[in-house]
N, C-alpha and C positions, 0 to 999 in steps of 0.2 A: 070485460068491456068497462064494467062499472067502475072498476078502479082507474082506468085510463079517464073515464068522465071526470072523477072526483078529482083526481090530480092535477088536470088540466084547468076546471073550476077554482079548485084550492088557489093553484097559482096565480089566476087571472084577479082572484080577490084578494090575496095577500099584495100584488101589485098596485091594485087601485086603492088598498088601503094605506099602504106606505105612500106613494107618490101623491094621491088625492089628500091625504092628511097634510103632508108637507103643503102642497097647494092651497090647501084651505088656511093652515098656519101663517103662511106668507099673505093671503088676503086681510086676512084680521090684524096683521102687523101694519099693512099697508092702510087699512081703515083708521086704524088710531095710532099712525105714524104724524110726524110734525110736518110744517109747510116750510121746512127748510132741508135740502139736500147739501150734505156737507161731503165733499173730495176729498179724501185722505192719501197721502203718499207717505208710507214708513210710518204710520201713526200720527203724523202732523198735519192738521187739515189745512190744505192747498187753497181751497177756495169753496163759499157755501152759494149755492143757488136757490133763490127765493122762487116758490113757484107763484106765479097767477092766478086769481080767483079763479077763474074757469078751468086751467090745470090742475088747481087743486080738487076742485069738484071732480072733475072726470076723472083723476087719478085715483082720490081718496073713497069717492062713493059709489059711481058709477061703474067701474071696473069690478069692484067687489060685487057689486049688487047683481052683474052677468052673471061671473064667473061660480061665486059661493053656489047657488043652486045647482049648476051644470056638474061641477065636481062631487057636490053631495048626491045628486042622482046616480052619476055613474057609480059612487062607492055601494050605495043601498042596492043597485041593480046585480051589481057583481056579486053581492052579499047574499043576497035574495035567490040567485040562480044556484050558489052552491048550497044555502040549506035547503031551500025546498026542491031540488032536481027537477025542476021541469024542463025535460028534454022535449023536442017535436023532431020529426022526420019530415025531410023533404026531397024532393028529387025535380031536377030541373036543368036545364041547359048553362052551362056557363057563357056569358055574352060579353064580358069585359074582363079584362087583365091589366093591373097597373103595378109597374115597380117602381117603387118609391126608393128613396135614398135610405130609410129605416124600416120601412114596412112593404109588405106587399098587399094590394085589394084585389079582392075577388069578385065579380056580382055574377050570380046565380038568377036568371030569368029578370034580369037589370036589378035586382035587389043585393044590397052589400051586406056580405058576410065576412065577420073579425076570424083570420085563419092564423091560428097559433103557429108558433117558428116551427115545430115539428113537422107541421104537413108541408111548409113553403117550398122545401127543396123538390117536390114534386109537380110544383105548378110552374107554368110559363105562358108564353101568348100563344104558344104552339096549343095549348088546349082549351083554347076558346072553339065553341062550337060543339064541344063534347058534353054528355051528358050522365049527371052525377046522382048518386043517392048518398044523403049526409044525415047526420045528426046534429043538431044545435041547441045551444042553452036558448031559452025564452027570451029574456029580457035584453041580453047583450049580444046576441047574435052568434057568440063563440061557436064556431065549428067544433064538436068533440070528436066527430068522426067520418071519413068522407071515403067512398070508393066511387069508382066508374061503373056507370049501369051497363055498360057493353060486357059481353063477356071476353071480346079481343083485348082487352087492356087488363095488365094487373091491378090487382086492389092493395091499398095500403092500408 
């Protein structure tokens, strides 16, 4: 089981490092970017849009100040979960299930837990009300292993 936990945490850490790093780089470019946005077609500048004073402040300063710490904390938390291997055990009743376009959210005892892709096929709105035992990462709330607490259903 330890190998599966490590693999899931490693994949989550790599994902956060790559896409969080790209987002941080984009925010830094935005911070130091110019006041004029150039619209190009086939390498030729078609028009230039000069940003107004408040738009410049919001776009160049406020947006990076809000999102830089968020991406940084996400990267740090996933890395710490992988390095320290702080696993917690939980048990509770699934209270809500949401299927979104690119993700599925499950709530156990009204708390959100991050469900990896390998477990998503086992969950649907029919599972609301079932009791589960699970192991999850302390900081990211990533479920590493989950099984039904009832003996009437199969574990995965």
